[in-house]
C-alpha positions as a Markdown table, in Angstrom:
| # | Residue | x | y | z |
|---|---|---|---|---|
| 1 | Unk | 92.2 | 90.7 | 133.8 |
| 2 | Unk | 93.6 | 87.4 | 134.5 |
| 3 | Unk | 97.3 | 86.8 | 135.8 |
| 4 | Unk | 98.2 | 85.4 | 132.7 |
| 5 | Unk | 96.8 | 88.8 | 131.1 |
| 6 | Unk | 98.9 | 90.9 | 133.3 |
| 7 | Unk | 102.1 | 88.8 | 132.9 |
| 8 | Unk | 101.7 | 89.8 | 128.9 |
| 9 | Unk | 100.8 | 93.4 | 129.3 |
| 10 | Unk | 103.0 | 94.2 | 132.3 |
| 11 | Unk | 106.0 | 94.8 | 129.5 |
| 12 | Unk | 103.9 | 96.9 | 127.1 |
| 13 | Unk | 102.6 | 99.0 | 129.9 |
| 14 | Unk | 106.0 | 99.5 | 131.1 |
| 15 | Unk | 107.4 | 100.6 | 127.8 |
| 16 | Unk | 104.3 | 102.8 | 127.1 |
| 17 | Unk | 105.1 | 104.7 | 130.4 |
| 18 | Unk | 109.1 | 105.0 | 129.2 |
| 19 | Unk | 108.3 | 106.4 | 126.0 |
| 20 | Unk | 104.8 | 108.7 | 126.6 |
| 21 | Unk | 106.6 | 111.8 | 128.2 |
| 22 | Unk | 108.7 | 112.5 | 124.9 |
| 23 | Unk | 106.4 | 110.6 | 122.6 |
| 24 | Unk | 103.1 | 112.1 | 120.5 |
| 25 | Unk | 99.8 | 110.4 | 121.2 |
| 26 | Unk | 98.2 | 109.1 | 118.0 |
| 27 | Unk | 94.8 | 108.6 | 119.7 |
| 28 | Unk | 92.4 | 106.3 | 117.5 |
| 29 | Unk | 93.0 | 104.3 | 113.9 |
| 30 | Unk | 92.8 | 107.4 | 111.6 |
| 31 | Unk | 95.5 | 109.1 | 113.5 |
| 32 | Unk | 97.8 | 106.1 | 113.2 |
| 33 | Unk | 96.8 | 105.6 | 109.6 |
| 34 | Unk | 97.8 | 108.9 | 108.6 |
| 35 | Unk | 101.2 | 109.3 | 110.5 |
| 36 | Unk | 102.7 | 106.1 | 109.1 |
| 37 | Unk | 101.5 | 107.2 | 105.7 |
| 38 | Unk | 103.5 | 110.5 | 106.3 |
| 39 | Unk | 106.7 | 108.8 | 107.7 |
| 40 | Unk | 106.1 | 108.7 | 111.3 |
| 41 | Unk | 108.3 | 106.3 | 113.6 |
| 42 | Unk | 106.0 | 104.7 | 115.7 |
| 43 | Unk | 107.4 | 102.5 | 118.1 |
| 44 | Unk | 104.1 | 101.3 | 120.1 |
| 45 | Unk | 100.8 | 100.5 | 119.0 |
| 46 | Unk | 98.2 | 99.5 | 121.2 |
| 47 | Unk | 94.8 | 97.8 | 120.2 |
| 48 | Unk | 91.9 | 96.3 | 122.6 |
| 49 | Unk | 90.6 | 94.6 | 119.2 |
| 50 | Unk | 93.4 | 93.5 | 117.0 |
| 51 | Unk | 91.1 | 91.7 | 114.4 |
| 52 | Unk | 88.5 | 94.4 | 114.4 |
| 53 | Unk | 91.3 | 97.1 | 113.8 |
| 54 | Unk | 92.9 | 95.2 | 111.0 |
| 55 | Unk | 89.6 | 94.7 | 109.6 |
| 56 | Unk | 89.6 | 98.3 | 109.5 |
| 57 | Unk | 92.7 | 98.2 | 107.9 |
| 58 | Unk | 91.8 | 96.2 | 104.9 |
| 59 | Unk | 88.7 | 98.1 | 104.1 |
| 60 | Unk | 90.1 | 101.7 | 104.4 |
| 61 | Unk | 93.9 | 101.4 | 104.4 |
| 62 | Unk | 94.9 | 98.7 | 102.6 |
| 63 | Unk | 98.1 | 100.0 | 102.0 |
| 64 | Unk | 99.1 | 100.0 | 105.5 |
| 65 | Unk | 97.3 | 96.4 | 106.5 |
| 66 | Unk | 100.3 | 94.3 | 106.5 |
| 67 | Unk | 102.6 | 96.8 | 108.2 |
| 68 | Unk | 99.4 | 97.3 | 111.0 |
| 69 | Unk | 99.5 | 93.7 | 111.5 |
| 70 | Unk | 103.0 | 93.4 | 112.4 |
| 71 | Unk | 102.8 | 96.7 | 114.5 |
| 72 | Unk | 100.0 | 96.6 | 116.5 |
| 73 | Unk | 99.9 | 94.9 | 120.2 |
| 74 | Unk | 96.8 | 93.8 | 121.7 |
| 75 | Unk | 96.0 | 94.4 | 125.2 |
| 76 | Unk | 92.9 | 93.6 | 127.5 |
| 77 | Unk | 89.6 | 95.6 | 127.0 |
| 78 | Unk | 89.9 | 98.3 | 129.7 |
| 79 | Unk | 93.6 | 99.0 | 129.4 |
| 80 | Unk | 93.5 | 102.2 | 126.9 |
| 81 | Unk | 91.6 | 103.9 | 130.0 |
| 82 | Unk | 94.3 | 103.8 | 131.9 |
| 83 | Unk | 96.8 | 105.1 | 129.4 |
| 84 | Unk | 94.9 | 108.1 | 127.4 |
| 85 | Unk | 92.3 | 110.4 | 128.8 |
| 86 | Unk | 89.4 | 109.4 | 126.4 |
| 87 | Unk | 90.1 | 106.4 | 124.2 |
| 88 | Unk | 89.1 | 106.5 | 120.4 |
| 89 | Unk | 86.1 | 104.5 | 119.5 |
| 90 | Unk | 88.3 | 102.8 | 117.2 |
| 91 | Unk | 90.0 | 101.3 | 120.3 |
| 92 | Unk | 93.5 | 102.6 | 119.0 |
| 93 | Unk | 96.0 | 104.0 | 120.8 |
| 94 | Unk | 99.8 | 104.5 | 119.5 |
| 95 | Unk | 103.3 | 106.6 | 120.2 |
| 96 | Unk | 105.2 | 108.3 | 117.8 |
| 97 | Unk | 108.4 | 110.2 | 117.6 |
| 98 | Unk | 107.7 | 113.6 | 116.9 |
| 99 | Unk | 107.9 | 115.2 | 113.2 |
| 100 | Unk | 110.2 | 117.5 | 111.7 |
| 101 | Unk | 109.3 | 121.4 | 111.6 |
| 102 | Unk | 111.7 | 122.9 | 109.3 |
| 103 | Unk | 110.1 | 125.1 | 106.8 |
| 104 | Unk | 112.3 | 125.8 | 103.4 |
| 105 | Unk | 112.7 | 129.1 | 102.6 |
| 106 | Unk | 112.1 | 128.5 | 98.7 |
| 107 | Unk | 108.3 | 127.4 | 98.6 |
| 108 | Unk | 105.8 | 126.3 | 96.2 |
| 109 | Unk | 103.2 | 126.7 | 98.9 |
| 110 | Unk | 102.0 | 128.8 | 101.5 |
| 111 | Unk | 102.7 | 128.5 | 105.5 |
| 112 | Unk | 99.5 | 129.3 | 107.6 |
| 113 | Unk | 100.0 | 131.4 | 110.6 |
| 114 | Unk | 97.2 | 130.9 | 113.6 |
| 115 | Unk | 98.0 | 134.1 | 115.8 |
| 116 | Unk | 97.5 | 133.1 | 119.5 |
| 117 | Unk | 94.5 | 130.2 | 118.9 |
| 118 | Unk | 93.0 | 129.1 | 121.8 |
| 119 | Unk | 90.7 | 126.2 | 120.5 |
| 120 | Unk | 92.6 | 123.0 | 120.4 |
| 121 | Unk | 89.9 | 121.3 | 118.1 |
| 122 | Unk | 90.2 | 124.5 | 115.5 |
| 123 | Unk | 94.1 | 124.4 | 115.6 |
| 124 | Unk | 93.6 | 120.4 | 114.6 |
| 125 | Unk | 91.2 | 121.1 | 112.0 |
| 126 | Unk | 93.6 | 123.9 | 110.0 |
| 127 | Unk | 96.3 | 121.6 | 110.6 |
| 128 | Unk | 94.3 | 118.7 | 108.5 |
| 129 | Unk | 93.4 | 121.7 | 106.0 |
| 130 | Unk | 96.7 | 122.6 | 105.4 |
| 131 | Unk | 98.0 | 118.4 | 104.9 |
| 132 | Unk | 95.0 | 117.9 | 102.2 |
| 133 | Unk | 96.0 | 121.3 | 100.2 |
| 134 | Unk | 99.4 | 121.0 | 100.3 |
| 135 | Unk | 100.1 | 123.8 | 102.3 |
| 136 | Unk | 104.0 | 124.0 | 103.6 |
| 137 | Unk | 102.9 | 123.9 | 107.4 |
| 138 | Unk | 101.3 | 125.7 | 110.0 |
| 139 | Unk | 102.5 | 127.9 | 112.6 |
| 140 | Unk | 100.9 | 129.2 | 115.7 |
| 141 | Unk | 101.5 | 132.0 | 117.9 |
| 142 | Unk | 101.1 | 132.5 | 121.5 |
| 143 | Unk | 100.8 | 129.5 | 124.3 |
| 144 | Unk | 98.8 | 126.7 | 122.9 |
| 145 | Unk | 101.0 | 123.6 | 121.9 |
| 146 | Unk | 100.2 | 122.6 | 118.4 |
| 147 | Unk | 101.2 | 119.4 | 119.4 |
| 148 | Unk | 98.9 | 118.9 | 122.1 |
| 149 | Unk | 97.2 | 115.4 | 122.1 |
| 150 | Unk | 93.9 | 116.8 | 121.5 |
| 151 | Unk | 95.0 | 119.0 | 118.2 |
| 152 | Unk | 96.7 | 116.0 | 117.3 |
| 153 | Unk | 93.5 | 114.1 | 117.6 |
| 154 | Unk | 91.5 | 116.6 | 115.7 |
| 155 | Unk | 94.0 | 116.5 | 112.9 |
| 156 | Unk | 93.4 | 112.9 | 112.8 |
| 157 | Unk | 97.4 | 112.5 | 112.9 |
| 158 | Unk | 98.3 | 115.2 | 109.9 |
| 159 | Unk | 100.7 | 116.7 | 111.9 |
| 160 | Unk | 102.9 | 114.3 | 109.9 |
| 161 | Unk | 102.3 | 115.3 | 106.2 |
| 162 | Unk | 103.3 | 119.2 | 107.1 |
| 163 | Unk | 105.6 | 121.2 | 109.2 |
| 164 | Unk | 103.8 | 122.1 | 112.4 |
| 165 | Unk | 105.5 | 124.1 | 115.2 |
| 166 | Unk | 105.2 | 127.2 | 117.4 |
| 167 | Unk | 106.5 | 130.7 | 115.5 |
| 168 | Unk | 106.4 | 134.0 | 117.4 |
| 169 | Unk | 105.9 | 136.6 | 114.7 |
| 170 | Unk | 109.7 | 137.8 | 114.9 |
| 171 | Unk | 110.7 | 134.4 | 113.6 |
| 172 | Unk | 108.2 | 133.9 | 110.6 |
| 173 | Unk | 110.2 | 132.5 | 107.4 |
| 174 | Unk | 110.5 | 135.0 | 104.7 |
| 175 | Unk | 107.9 | 135.3 | 102.0 |
| 176 | Unk | 105.2 | 138.4 | 101.4 |
| 177 | Unk | 102.6 | 138.3 | 104.4 |
| 178 | Unk | 98.8 | 138.5 | 103.6 |
| 179 | Unk | 97.0 | 138.7 | 106.9 |
| 180 | Unk | 93.3 | 138.2 | 107.2 |
| 181 | Unk | 91.0 | 141.7 | 108.7 |
| 182 | Unk | 87.5 | 142.7 | 107.8 |
| 183 | Unk | 89.3 | 146.0 | 106.5 |
| 184 | Unk | 91.3 | 144.5 | 104.1 |
| 185 | Unk | 91.3 | 143.9 | 100.5 |
| 186 | Unk | 88.5 | 141.2 | 99.1 |
| 187 | Unk | 90.2 | 138.3 | 98.7 |
| 188 | Unk | 88.7 | 137.6 | 95.2 |
| 189 | Unk | 90.7 | 140.5 | 93.6 |
| 190 | Unk | 94.2 | 138.9 | 94.8 |
| 191 | Unk | 96.5 | 136.4 | 93.4 |
| 192 | Unk | 98.0 | 134.5 | 96.7 |
| 193 | Unk | 101.8 | 133.5 | 95.3 |
| 194 | Unk | 103.0 | 130.2 | 96.6 |
| 195 | Unk | 105.6 | 131.2 | 98.6 |
| 196 | Unk | 102.6 | 133.4 | 100.8 |
| 197 | Unk | 102.6 | 133.5 | 104.5 |
| 198 | Unk | 98.6 | 133.5 | 105.4 |
| 199 | Unk | 98.2 | 135.0 | 108.8 |
| 200 | Unk | 94.6 | 134.7 | 111.0 |
| 201 | Unk | 93.6 | 136.0 | 114.0 |
| 202 | Unk | 92.4 | 134.5 | 117.3 |
| 203 | Unk | 89.1 | 133.4 | 117.8 |
| 204 | Unk | 88.2 | 135.9 | 120.0 |
| 205 | Unk | 90.5 | 139.2 | 119.5 |
| 206 | Unk | 91.8 | 138.6 | 115.9 |
| 207 | Unk | 94.7 | 139.5 | 114.8 |
| 208 | Unk | 97.7 | 140.8 | 117.3 |
| 209 | Unk | 99.3 | 144.2 | 116.3 |
| 210 | Unk | 102.4 | 142.6 | 115.8 |
| 211 | Unk | 101.1 | 140.8 | 113.0 |
| 212 | Unk | 99.1 | 143.6 | 111.7 |
| 213 | Unk | 102.0 | 146.1 | 111.6 |
| 214 | Unk | 103.9 | 143.4 | 109.6 |
| 215 | Unk | 101.8 | 142.4 | 107.4 |
| 216 | Unk | 102.3 | 143.2 | 103.1 |
| 217 | Unk | 98.5 | 143.1 | 102.7 |
| 218 | Unk | 95.2 | 142.7 | 105.0 |
| 219 | Unk | 93.0 | 140.4 | 103.0 |
| 220 | Unk | 89.3 | 140.2 | 103.8 |
| 221 | Unk | 87.0 | 137.4 | 102.7 |
| 222 | Unk | 83.6 | 138.1 | 101.4 |
| 223 | Unk | 80.9 | 137.6 | 103.6 |
| 224 | Unk | 76.9 | 138.9 | 104.0 |
| 225 | Unk | 76.4 | 141.8 | 105.7 |
| 226 | Unk | 75.3 | 141.2 | 109.2 |
| 227 | Unk | 76.8 | 138.0 | 109.9 |
| 228 | Unk | 80.1 | 138.8 | 112.0 |
| 229 | Unk | 82.3 | 136.1 | 111.2 |
| 230 | Unk | 83.7 | 132.7 | 110.1 |
| 231 | Unk | 84.7 | 129.9 | 112.1 |
| 232 | Unk | 88.7 | 129.5 | 111.9 |
| 233 | Unk | 88.9 | 126.5 | 109.8 |
| 234 | Unk | 86.1 | 127.5 | 107.3 |
| 235 | Unk | 88.4 | 131.4 | 107.0 |
| 236 | Unk | 91.7 | 128.9 | 106.4 |
| 237 | Unk | 90.0 | 126.4 | 104.1 |
| 238 | Unk | 88.2 | 129.7 | 101.8 |
| 239 | Unk | 91.7 | 131.3 | 101.4 |
| 240 | Unk | 93.4 | 127.9 | 100.6 |
| 241 | Unk | 91.0 | 127.1 | 97.9 |
| 242 | Unk | 91.4 | 130.3 | 96.7 |
| 243 | Unk | 94.9 | 129.9 | 96.3 |
| 244 | Unk | 94.4 | 125.9 | 95.0 |
| 245 | Unk | 92.0 | 127.5 | 92.4 |
| 246 | Unk | 94.5 | 129.7 | 90.4 |
| 247 | Unk | 97.0 | 126.8 | 90.5 |
| 248 | Unk | 97.1 | 124.3 | 87.7 |
| 249 | Unk | 95.3 | 120.8 | 88.5 |
| 250 | Unk | 96.7 | 117.9 | 89.3 |
| 251 | Unk | 97.2 | 115.9 | 86.1 |
| 252 | Unk | 96.0 | 112.6 | 88.1 |
| 253 | Unk | 92.8 | 114.3 | 89.7 |
| 254 | Unk | 91.9 | 114.2 | 93.4 |
| 255 | Unk | 92.7 | 110.7 | 94.7 |
| 256 | Unk | 93.6 | 109.3 | 98.6 |
| 257 | Unk | 96.8 | 108.2 | 99.3 |
| 258 | Unk | 96.3 | 104.7 | 99.0 |
| 259 | Unk | 94.7 | 105.1 | 95.6 |
| 260 | Unk | 91.3 | 103.9 | 96.2 |
| 261 | Unk | 89.6 | 107.2 | 95.8 |
| 262 | Unk | 88.5 | 110.1 | 97.9 |
| 263 | Unk | 89.5 | 109.7 | 101.3 |
| 264 | Unk | 87.6 | 113.1 | 102.9 |
| 265 | Unk | 84.5 | 113.7 | 104.9 |
| 266 | Unk | 81.2 | 112.3 | 103.9 |
| 267 | Unk | 83.1 | 109.8 | 101.5 |
| 268 | Unk | 85.2 | 106.5 | 101.2 |
| 269 | Unk | 87.3 | 106.3 | 104.4 |
| 270 | Unk | 86.2 | 109.2 | 106.1 |
| 271 | Unk | 85.7 | 109.0 | 110.0 |
| 272 | Unk | 83.2 | 111.0 | 112.1 |
| 273 | Unk | 84.6 | 114.7 | 112.9 |
| 274 | Unk | 86.6 | 114.5 | 116.0 |
| 275 | Unk | 87.7 | 117.6 | 117.5 |
| 276 | Unk | 89.7 | 118.8 | 120.9 |
| 277 | Unk | 89.0 | 120.7 | 124.0 |
| 278 | Unk | 88.1 | 124.4 | 123.7 |
| 279 | Unk | 90.3 | 126.2 | 126.3 |
| 280 | Unk | 88.4 | 129.5 | 126.7 |
| 281 | Unk | 84.9 | 128.7 | 126.0 |
| 282 | Unk | 85.1 | 130.6 | 122.6 |
| 283 | Unk | 82.9 | 128.9 | 119.8 |
| 284 | Unk | 86.0 | 128.6 | 117.6 |
| 285 | Unk | 85.2 | 131.5 | 115.1 |
| 286 | Unk | 87.7 | 133.5 | 113.4 |
| 287 | Unk | 87.6 | 137.3 | 113.1 |
| 288 | Unk | 88.1 | 137.9 | 109.2 |
């Protein structure tokens, strides 16, 4: 880095360090894209290749291209390594003000509860699912911070599209509680109400006694004999899809936020899967 570069980047680094302790890290272009689309306030966004990022925006997020042009600040290559643990391949890192986590008592979509989850990547994948399905929020019990940077990275910044917070069983919002459990009733024979609370046990230990006792209905996912479990995010996806399948489809059909078509894995606008780091060495499976 030249002396001129050091002089120019110093105020940005100082601003980053002042904001970092109280902000949400948006690690990568796609996290920043989703955060902006869903109303996040982003005081600082840095890139090591402004031209490449703006080109990516014009291709994948034309609705945000002008906004990103005014927001992104260029920094020399290697700068992000000193600011984030693992810079994203897209060469973007930003800081956002944490979103709201309030849930309305009268809901038109289920709330997901993850009971003492351990795998940060799984939590992020569930938040991404919840955002895509239009769920009202994702609540977690236990010690894991659902706003941990690895969770936000795995959710691709979709924390800002739904309510996300930690919540212990006595503090759950009102609504019928459906707890996923192998001894429950087959999901295929149930209609999940819009105000349902859908609880999923931890990757290793399943549902806690506190949630099981509070449940209005134990629910089991269909699964072939001798298969022990599904991945946690897969279990949530199956359950949310069952709820969605019982609702009238959107007259406009599925489309991405920018109106250019699908924006999902394997389709236009998709990014490679990016997960966080497991905390306890589990494979991230859910007992259901």
